[in-house]
Backbone as a printed PyTorch tensor [residue, N CA C, xyz], in Angstrom:
tensor([[[ -5.4860,   7.2530,  -8.8150],
         [ -4.8820,   8.4160,  -9.4190],
         [ -5.3530,   8.5420, -10.8440]],

        [[ -5.8060,   9.7440, -11.1860],
         [ -6.2200,  10.0050, -12.5790],
         [ -5.0110,  10.0870, -13.4550]],

        [[ -5.1810,   9.8060, -14.7300],
         [ -4.0650,   9.7610, -15.6710],
         [ -3.4010,  11.1350, -15.7920]],

        [[ -4.1790,  12.2280, -15.7310],
         [ -3.6230,  13.5310, -15.9160],
         [ -3.0960,  14.1420, -14.5880]],

        [[ -3.3320,  13.4330, -13.4860],
         [ -2.8500,  13.9360, -12.1960],
         [ -1.3830,  13.5530, -12.0140]],

        [[ -0.5100,  14.5470, -11.7170],
         [  0.9160,  14.1960, -11.5790],
         [  1.1370,  13.4290, -10.2620]],

        [[  2.1330,  12.5190, -10.3430],
         [  2.4770,  11.7680,  -9.1490],
         [  3.1910,  12.7080,  -8.1700]],

        [[  2.9650,  12.4810,  -6.8730],
         [  3.6720,  13.3010,  -5.9120],
         [  5.1640,  13.0900,  -5.9670]],

        [[  5.9180,  14.1540,  -5.6960],
         [  7.3660,  14.0090,  -5.6950],
         [  7.8290,  13.7860,  -4.2600]],

        [[  8.2330,  12.5540,  -4.0120],
         [  8.7650,  12.1770,  -2.6690],
         [ 10.1190,  11.5960,  -2.8760]],

        [[ 11.0060,  11.7970,  -1.8990],
         [ 12.3150,  11.1740,  -1.9520],
         [ 12.1560,   9.7040,  -1.5660]],

        [[ 13.1920,   8.9250,  -1.8410],
         [ 13.1800,   7.5200,  -1.4640],
         [ 12.9920,   7.3420,   0.0270]],

        [[ 13.6240,   8.2020,   0.8140],
         [ 13.4810,   8.1080,   2.2950],
         [ 12.0830,   8.4510,   2.7300]],

        [[ 11.4410,   9.4090,   2.0960],
         [ 10.0420,   9.7400,   2.4290],
         [  9.1110,   8.6090,   2.0730]],

        [[  9.3570,   7.9600,   0.9230],
         [  8.5380,   6.7990,   0.5320],
         [  8.6940,   5.7050,   1.5120]],

        [[  9.9340,   5.3980,   1.9100],
         [ 10.2050,   4.3720,   2.9020],
         [  9.5720,   4.6710,   4.2540]],

        [[  9.6360,   5.9060,   4.6920],
         [  9.0550,   6.3020,   5.9680],
         [  7.5430,   6.0950,   5.9350]],

        [[  6.9010,   6.5010,   4.8100],
         [  5.4730,   6.3290,   4.6950],
         [  5.0850,   4.8700,   4.7160]],

        [[  5.9330,   4.0400,   4.0760],
         [  5.6870,   2.6160,   4.0860],
         [  5.7680,   2.0090,   5.5010]],

        [[  6.7550,   2.4540,   6.2500],
         [  6.9100,   1.9990,   7.6430],
         [  5.7600,   2.4450,   8.5200]],

        [[  5.3320,   3.6980,   8.3670],
         [  4.1730,   4.1770,   9.1590],
         [  2.9150,   3.3760,   8.8390]],

        [[  2.7330,   3.0790,   7.5550],
         [  1.5400,   2.3020,   7.1330],
         [  1.6280,   0.8750,   7.6650]],

        [[  2.8040,   0.2960,   7.6570],
         [  2.9860,  -1.0550,   8.2130],
         [  2.5980,  -1.0680,   9.6920]],

        [[  2.9630,  -0.0240,  10.4290],
         [  2.6010,   0.0510,  11.8280],
         [  1.0730,   0.1000,  11.9880]],

        [[  0.3910,   0.8170,  11.1200],
         [ -1.0560,   0.8640,  11.1540],
         [ -1.6430,  -0.5180,  10.8680]],

        [[ -1.0710,  -1.1960,   9.8720],
         [ -1.5580,  -2.5340,   9.5020],
         [ -1.3760,  -3.5330,  10.6540]],

        [[ -0.3230,  -3.3130,  11.4580],
         [ -0.1250,  -4.2160,  12.5840],
         [ -1.1820,  -4.1560,  13.6570]],

        [[ -1.9160,  -3.0330,  13.6780],
         [ -3.0400,  -2.9170,  14.6530],
         [ -4.3930,  -2.9580,  13.9770]],

        [[ -4.4490,  -3.5100,  12.7470],
         [ -5.7180,  -3.5620,  12.0460],
         [ -6.7230,  -4.4790,  12.7420]],

        [[ -6.2440,  -5.5070,  13.4450],
         [ -7.1420,  -6.3890,  14.1530],
         [ -7.8890,  -5.6600,  15.2800]],

        [[ -7.2110,  -4.7390,  15.9560],
         [ -7.8490,  -3.9400,  16.9750],
         [ -8.9440,  -3.0640,  16.3400]],

        [[ -8.6060,  -2.4420,  15.2000],
         [ -9.6030,  -1.5850,  14.5220],
         [-10.7820,  -2.4450,  14.0600]],

        [[-10.4750,  -3.6530,  13.5860],
         [-11.5110,  -4.5300,  13.0940],
         [-12.4990,  -4.9270,  14.2210]],

        [[-11.9630,  -5.1590,  15.3910],
         [-12.8380,  -5.5100,  16.5270],
         [-13.7080,  -4.3480,  16.9840]],

        [[-13.2780,  -3.1410,  16.7590],
         [-14.0660,  -1.9520,  17.1310],
         [-15.0760,  -1.5550,  16.0900]],

        [[-14.9070,  -2.0330,  14.8570],
         [-15.7120,  -1.5900,  13.7280],
         [-17.0310,  -2.3250,  13.6260]],

        [[-18.0220,  -1.6430,  13.1020],
         [-19.3010,  -2.2550,  12.8080],
         [-19.2140,  -3.0010,  11.5020]],

        [[-20.1780,  -3.8400,  11.2900],
         [-20.2430,  -4.6300,  10.0120],
         [-20.4160,  -3.7640,   8.7880]],

        [[-20.9580,  -2.5410,   8.9420],
         [-21.1610,  -1.6660,   7.8080],
         [-19.8440,  -1.2010,   7.1600]],

        [[-18.7400,  -1.2960,   7.8710],
         [-17.4430,  -0.8960,   7.3080],
         [-16.7750,  -2.0260,   6.4990]],

        [[-17.3380,  -3.2210,   6.5870],
         [-16.7270,  -4.3640,   5.9310],
         [-17.5290,  -4.6740,   4.6640]],

        [[-16.8370,  -4.8730,   3.5630],
         [-17.4910,  -5.1540,   2.2610],
         [-17.9370,  -6.6060,   2.1700]],

        [[-18.9920,  -6.8120,   1.4330],
         [-19.4610,  -8.1640,   1.1670],
         [-20.8230,  -8.4100,   1.7840]],

        [[-21.2860,  -9.6220,   1.5040],
         [-22.6070, -10.0470,   1.9970],
         [-22.4510, -10.3100,   3.5240]],

        [[-23.5860, -10.4120,   4.2250],
         [-23.4810, -10.7320,   5.6790],
         [-22.7000, -12.0240,   5.9390]],

        [[-22.8300, -12.9990,   5.0540],
         [-22.0870, -14.2610,   5.2330],
         [-20.5810, -14.0150,   5.0570]],

        [[-20.2190, -13.1920,   4.1020],
         [-18.7930, -12.8530,   3.8700],
         [-18.2180, -12.0910,   5.0620]],

        [[-19.0140, -11.1350,   5.5560],
         [-18.5670, -10.3530,   6.7240],
         [-18.3460, -11.2870,   7.9210]],

        [[-19.2580, -12.2550,   8.1040],
         [-19.1060, -13.2190,   9.1850],
         [-17.8330, -14.0120,   9.0120]],

        [[-17.5440, -14.4670,   7.7930],
         [-16.3250, -15.2480,   7.5400],
         [-15.0630, -14.4150,   7.8120]],

        [[-15.1010, -13.1040,   7.4530],
         [-14.0100, -12.2240,   7.7210],
         [-13.8320, -12.0550,   9.2240]],

        [[-14.9270, -11.9020,   9.9450],
         [-14.8530, -11.7630,  11.4060],
         [-14.2660, -12.9840,  12.0510]],

        [[-14.6000, -14.1590,  11.5090],
         [-14.0920, -15.4220,  12.0440],
         [-12.6270, -15.7230,  11.6090]],

        [[-12.1240, -14.9300,  10.6900],
         [-10.7770, -15.1020,  10.2340],
         [-10.6190, -16.0720,   9.0920]],

        [[-11.7320, -16.4780,   8.4740],
         [-11.6580, -17.4560,   7.3580],
         [-11.5100, -16.7640,   6.0240]],

        [[-11.7380, -15.4730,   5.9780],
         [-11.4820, -14.6880,   4.7560],
         [-10.6070, -13.5290,   5.1340]],

        [[ -9.7320, -13.1890,   4.1870],
         [ -8.8520, -12.0200,   4.4250],
         [ -9.6220, -10.7380,   4.1560]],

        [[ -9.1860,  -9.6960,   4.8410],
         [ -9.7570,  -8.3800,   4.5930],
         [ -9.1920,  -7.8690,   3.2680]],

        [[-10.0660,  -7.2440,   2.4720],
         [ -9.6230,  -6.6840,   1.2050],
         [ -8.9760,  -5.3350,   1.4640]],

        [[ -8.3280,  -4.8000,   0.4380],
         [ -7.7250,  -3.4580,   0.5340],
         [ -8.8200,  -2.4150,   0.8650]],

        [[ -9.9750,  -2.6410,   0.2840],
         [-11.1330,  -1.7330,   0.5360],
         [-11.5350,  -1.8050,   1.9920]],

        [[-11.5750,  -3.0030,   2.5610],
         [-11.9060,  -3.1660,   3.9680],
         [-10.9230,  -2.4360,   4.8730]],

        [[ -9.6520,  -2.6010,   4.6050],
         [ -8.6020,  -1.9860,   5.3760],
         [ -8.7580,  -0.4600,   5.3070]],

        [[ -9.0020,   0.0710,   4.0920],
         [ -9.1370,   1.5170,   3.9560],
         [-10.3770,   1.9980,   4.7410]],

        [[-11.4550,   1.2280,   4.6490],
         [-12.6770,   1.6220,   5.3820],
         [-12.4640,   1.6020,   6.8900]],

        [[-11.7540,   0.5940,   7.3750],
         [-11.4820,   0.4840,   8.8180],
         [-10.6320,   1.6570,   9.2740]],

        [[ -9.6040,   2.0040,   8.5290],
         [ -8.6890,   3.0780,   8.9400],
         [ -9.4950,   4.4070,   8.9040]],

        [[-10.2320,   4.6360,   7.8660],
         [-10.9930,   5.8710,   7.7220],
         [-12.1220,   5.9390,   8.7560]],

        [[-12.7340,   4.7820,   9.0590],
         [-13.9050,   4.7550,   9.9420],
         [-13.5720,   4.7850,  11.4140]],

        [[-12.6280,   3.9780,  11.8840],
         [-12.3400,   3.8770,  13.3000],
         [-10.8730,   4.1640,  13.6650]],

        [[-10.0540,   4.4860,  12.6930],
         [ -8.6430,   4.7990,  12.9650],
         [ -8.4600,   6.1550,  13.5780]],

        [[ -7.3570,   6.3370,  14.2340],
         [ -7.0140,   7.6420,  14.8010],
         [ -6.6220,   8.5980,  13.6930]],

        [[ -6.4460,   9.8580,  14.0490],
         [ -6.0160,  10.8400,  13.0390],
         [ -4.6190,  10.4530,  12.5110]],

        [[ -3.7850,   9.9390,  13.4030],
         [ -2.4550,   9.5350,  13.0010],
         [ -2.5170,   8.3720,  11.9880]],

        [[ -3.4480,   7.4330,  12.2180],
         [ -3.6560,   6.3150,  11.2840],
         [ -4.1000,   6.8090,   9.9490]],

        [[ -5.0300,   7.7630,   9.9560],
         [ -5.5410,   8.3350,   8.7060],
         [ -4.4470,   9.0660,   7.9260]],

        [[ -3.5910,   9.7760,   8.6430],
         [ -2.4880,  10.4770,   8.0170],
         [ -1.5060,   9.4550,   7.3960]],

        [[ -1.2320,   8.3680,   8.1390],
         [ -0.3290,   7.3340,   7.6060],
         [ -0.9170,   6.6820,   6.3920]],

        [[ -2.2200,   6.4890,   6.3580],
         [ -2.8670,   5.8830,   5.1920],
         [ -2.7660,   6.8450,   4.0210]],

        [[ -3.0580,   8.1050,   4.1930],
         [ -2.9750,   9.1100,   3.1260],
         [ -1.5180,   9.2230,   2.6340]],

        [[ -0.5600,   9.1930,   3.5490],
         [  0.8370,   9.2700,   3.1430],
         [  1.2620,   8.0580,   2.3530]],

        [[  0.7200,   6.8720,   2.6800],
         [  1.0950,   5.6800,   1.9640],
         [  0.4960,   5.7040,   0.5540]],

        [[ -0.7110,   6.2520,   0.4050],
         [ -1.3060,   6.3870,  -0.9160],
         [ -0.4300,   7.2310,  -1.8080]],

        [[  0.1090,   8.3290,  -1.2610],
         [  1.0200,   9.1870,  -2.0350],
         [  2.2990,   8.4160,  -2.3500]],

        [[  2.7890,   7.6710,  -1.3680],
         [  4.0220,   6.9040,  -1.5640],
         [  3.8650,   5.8350,  -2.6600]],

        [[  2.6810,   5.2320,  -2.7030],
         [  2.4330,   4.2180,  -3.7850],
         [  2.5470,   4.8560,  -5.1760]],

        [[  1.9330,   6.0310,  -5.3100],
         [  1.9800,   6.7260,  -6.6230],
         [  3.4100,   7.1680,  -6.9290]],

        [[  4.1050,   7.6800,  -5.8910],
         [  5.4800,   8.1340,  -6.0940],
         [  6.4020,   6.9480,  -6.4130]],

        [[  6.1700,   5.7980,  -5.8120],
         [  6.9690,   4.6300,  -6.1110],
         [  6.8310,   4.1970,  -7.5640]],

        [[  5.6100,   4.1930,  -8.0570],
         [  5.3520,   3.8470,  -9.4570],
         [  6.0800,   4.8270, -10.3840]],

        [[  5.9870,   6.1030, -10.0810],
         [  6.6450,   7.1170, -10.9050],
         [  8.1750,   6.9750, -10.8220]],

        [[  8.6920,   6.6620,  -9.6320],
         [ 10.1090,   6.5030,  -9.4490],
         [ 10.6700,   5.3760, -10.3170]],

        [[  9.9780,   4.2740, -10.3800],
         [ 10.4420,   3.1340, -11.1800],
         [ 10.2790,   3.4790, -12.6690]],

        [[  9.1860,   4.1770, -13.0410],
         [  8.9680,   4.4930, -14.4550],
         [ 10.1710,   5.3010, -15.0240]],

        [[ 10.7280,   6.1760, -14.2500],
         [ 11.8000,   7.0540, -14.7600],
         [ 13.1810,   6.4850, -14.5590]],

        [[ 13.2940,   5.3380, -13.8680],
         [ 14.5690,   4.7330, -13.6160],
         [ 15.1580,   4.1310, -14.9140]],

        [[ 16.4460,   4.2600, -15.1060],
         [ 17.1170,   3.7580, -16.2850],
         [ 17.2350,   2.2210, -16.2270]],

        [[ 17.4380,   1.6770, -15.0740],
         [ 17.6520,   0.2320, -14.9260],
         [ 16.4200,  -0.4430, -14.3500]],

        [[ 15.2670,  -0.1460, -14.9380],
         [ 13.9820,  -0.6440, -14.4420],
         [ 13.9870,  -2.1870, -14.3000]],

        [[ 14.4690,  -2.8660, -15.3450],
         [ 14.4820,  -4.3290, -15.2950],
         [ 15.3110,  -4.9020, -14.1770]],

        [[ 16.4490,  -4.2740, -13.9330],
         [ 17.3340,  -4.7550, -12.8720],
         [ 16.7040,  -4.4880, -11.5130]],

        [[ 16.1200,  -3.3340, -11.3460],
         [ 15.4640,  -2.9830, -10.0710],
         [ 14.3460,  -3.9750,  -9.7620]],

        [[ 13.5160,  -4.2240, -10.7370],
         [ 12.3630,  -5.1610, -10.5590],
         [ 12.8480,  -6.5560, -10.2740]],

        [[ 13.8590,  -6.9900, -10.9900],
         [ 14.3940,  -8.3530, -10.8110],
         [ 14.9920,  -8.4780,  -9.3920]],

        [[ 15.7840,  -7.4980,  -8.9830],
         [ 16.3770,  -7.5380,  -7.6460],
         [ 15.3400,  -7.4680,  -6.5180]],

        [[ 14.2510,  -6.7670,  -6.7810],
         [ 13.1790,  -6.6430,  -5.7790],
         [ 12.1870,  -7.7960,  -5.8630]],

        [[ 12.4450,  -8.7440,  -6.7900],
         [ 11.5890,  -9.9130,  -6.9800],
         [ 10.1770,  -9.5570,  -7.3170]],

        [[ 10.0330,  -8.5820,  -8.2320],
         [  8.7330,  -8.1860,  -8.7620],
         [  8.7030,  -8.5740, -10.2600]],

        [[  7.7500,  -9.3860, -10.5980],
         [  7.6610,  -9.8720, -11.9810],
         [  7.1090,  -8.7660, -12.8720]],

        [[  7.2910,  -8.9340, -14.1870],
         [  6.7520,  -7.9820, -15.1520],
         [  5.2160,  -7.8550, -15.0680]],

        [[  4.4910,  -8.9700, -14.9510],
         [  3.0300,  -8.8050, -14.7920],
         [  2.6180,  -8.0050, -13.4930]],

        [[  3.3830,  -8.2680, -12.4450],
         [  3.1130,  -7.5260, -11.1850],
         [  3.4080,  -6.0340, -11.4200]],

        [[  4.5070,  -5.7280, -12.1130],
         [  4.8720,  -4.3440, -12.3700],
         [  3.8180,  -3.6510, -13.2180]],

        [[  3.3280,  -4.3470, -14.2600],
         [  2.2950,  -3.7550, -15.1150],
         [  1.0200,  -3.4500, -14.3050]],

        [[  0.6580,  -4.3440, -13.4010],
         [ -0.4850,  -4.1550, -12.5260],
         [ -0.2700,  -2.9020, -11.6420]],

        [[  0.9170,  -2.8050, -11.0600],
         [  1.2260,  -1.6210, -10.2210],
         [  1.3370,  -0.3480, -10.9830]],

        [[  1.7280,  -0.4610, -12.2450],
         [  1.7840,   0.7270, -13.0990],
         [  0.3890,   1.2420, -13.4150]],

        [[ -0.5060,   0.3260, -13.6640],
         [ -1.9320,   0.6810, -13.9560],
         [ -2.6760,   1.1220, -12.7180]],

        [[ -2.4070,   0.4480, -11.5650],
         [ -3.0820,   0.6780, -10.3070],
         [ -2.0830,   0.7770,  -9.1960]],

        [[ -1.5550,   1.9530,  -8.9130],
         [ -0.5120,   2.0830,  -7.8740],
         [ -0.9970,   1.6510,  -6.4930]],

        [[ -2.2920,   1.6030,  -6.2540],
         [ -2.8020,   1.2760,  -4.9400],
         [ -2.5770,  -0.1770,  -4.5380]],

        [[ -2.1200,  -1.0280,  -5.4870],
         [ -1.8660,  -2.4040,  -5.1450],
         [ -0.4500,  -2.6610,  -4.5760]],

        [[  0.3850,  -1.6160,  -4.5200],
         [  1.7030,  -1.7640,  -3.9010],
         [  1.4710,  -2.1600,  -2.4390]],

        [[  2.2580,  -3.0970,  -1.9360],
         [  2.2430,  -3.4790,  -0.5320],
         [  3.4650,  -2.8540,   0.1140]],

        [[  3.3720,  -2.5970,   1.4330],
         [  4.5180,  -1.9450,   2.1110],
         [  5.8130,  -2.7410,   1.9730]],

        [[  5.7470,  -4.0710,   2.0610],
         [  6.9680,  -4.8460,   1.9650],
         [  7.5880,  -4.7880,   0.5970]],

        [[  6.7590,  -4.6420,  -0.4360],
         [  7.2790,  -4.5160,  -1.8100],
         [  7.9780,  -3.1750,  -1.9760]],

        [[  7.3880,  -2.1360,  -1.4440],
         [  8.0170,  -0.7940,  -1.5160],
         [  9.3510,  -0.8570,  -0.7700]],

        [[  9.3670,  -1.5020,   0.4010],
         [ 10.6280,  -1.6070,   1.1640],
         [ 11.6980,  -2.3310,   0.3540]],

        [[ 11.3030,  -3.3970,  -0.3660],
         [ 12.2620,  -4.1420,  -1.1930],
         [ 12.8260,  -3.2690,  -2.2980]],

        [[ 11.9610,  -2.5390,  -2.9800],
         [ 12.3920,  -1.6860,  -4.1040],
         [ 13.3210,  -0.5820,  -3.5980]],

        [[ 12.9570,   0.0590,  -2.5170],
         [ 13.8310,   1.1190,  -1.9530],
         [ 15.1790,   0.5610,  -1.5570]],

        [[ 15.1650,  -0.6320,  -0.9840],
         [ 16.4310,  -1.3090,  -0.6180],
         [ 17.2990,  -1.5260,  -1.8640]],

        [[ 16.6730,  -2.0050,  -2.9370],
         [ 17.3950,  -2.2110,  -4.1980],
         [ 17.9170,  -0.8530,  -4.7310]],

        [[ 17.1170,   0.1690,  -4.7080],
         [ 17.5060,   1.4790,  -5.2130],
         [ 18.7150,   2.0200,  -4.4270]],

        [[ 18.7060,   1.7910,  -3.1240],
         [ 19.8280,   2.2620,  -2.3040],
         [ 21.1050,   1.4280,  -2.5970]],

        [[ 20.9080,   0.1470,  -2.7880],
         [ 22.0530,  -0.7160,  -3.0840],
         [ 22.7200,  -0.4060,  -4.3950]],

        [[ 21.9390,  -0.1900,  -5.4310],
         [ 22.5330,   0.0290,  -6.7230],
         [ 22.6390,   1.5250,  -7.0540]],

        [[ 22.1390,   2.3730,  -6.1610],
         [ 22.2810,   3.8360,  -6.2610],
         [ 21.7900,   4.3610,  -7.5840]],

        [[ 20.5180,   4.1020,  -7.8850],
         [ 19.9430,   4.5820,  -9.1240],
         [ 19.0870,   5.7750,  -8.8070]]])
């Protein structure tokens, strides 16, 4: 997201739904990985081999390339929706009055928050679920 680009306005329920849809896509990433060619995986041929053997984790870039390359239209929509939800989640916490309480309850440290503030794409679905759960509990 560019600095001058406004964050999308999504409700907490929309953010949570996008997170759940993306989690469902991630659950079938192994199937997408088996269908994909090596050109969709980042790294040297040796790194690609290690990723195929399961000795190295797929990076966020790899996951995005797999979804965009061999995912269904529904998978691609879930990925795009999750990207919007990540930006909206960052904006939602920025404007919250009890930011420290929310982060502490969601077990997100200040360094992690600063990283997510600078780069919203590092939010993970389970972290978004935790934050939304906290927001609903404390009704902020």
